[in-house]
C-alpha positions, 0 to 999 in steps of 0.5 A, a space after each residue: 600928422 604935423 601942424 603944417 600938414 594939418 594946416 595944408 589939409 584944412 587949405 585943400 578943404 577950403 579950396 574945395 568949398 569954394 570950387 563948389 560955390 563957384 560951380 553953383 554960380 555958374 549953374 553946375 549944381 551937383 546932385 550930391 552937393 549938400 553931402 559933399 559940402 557937409 562931409 568937408 566942413 566936417 573934415 575941417 572941423 576935425 583938422 581945426 580940433 586937432 590943431 586945438 589939441 596940439 596947441 595945449 
């Protein structure tokens, strides 16, 4: 993946987290919410590590 592609995917993942938070504020909870959030955060961390590795 290029840096641009990594950054784009990170932004998509962050948007998903924002969407989950908005739905929570509206009282629309998902039973798999915690697992979903953990998966998204894990993916963001992986992408961030890729960016760091490419910067070195």
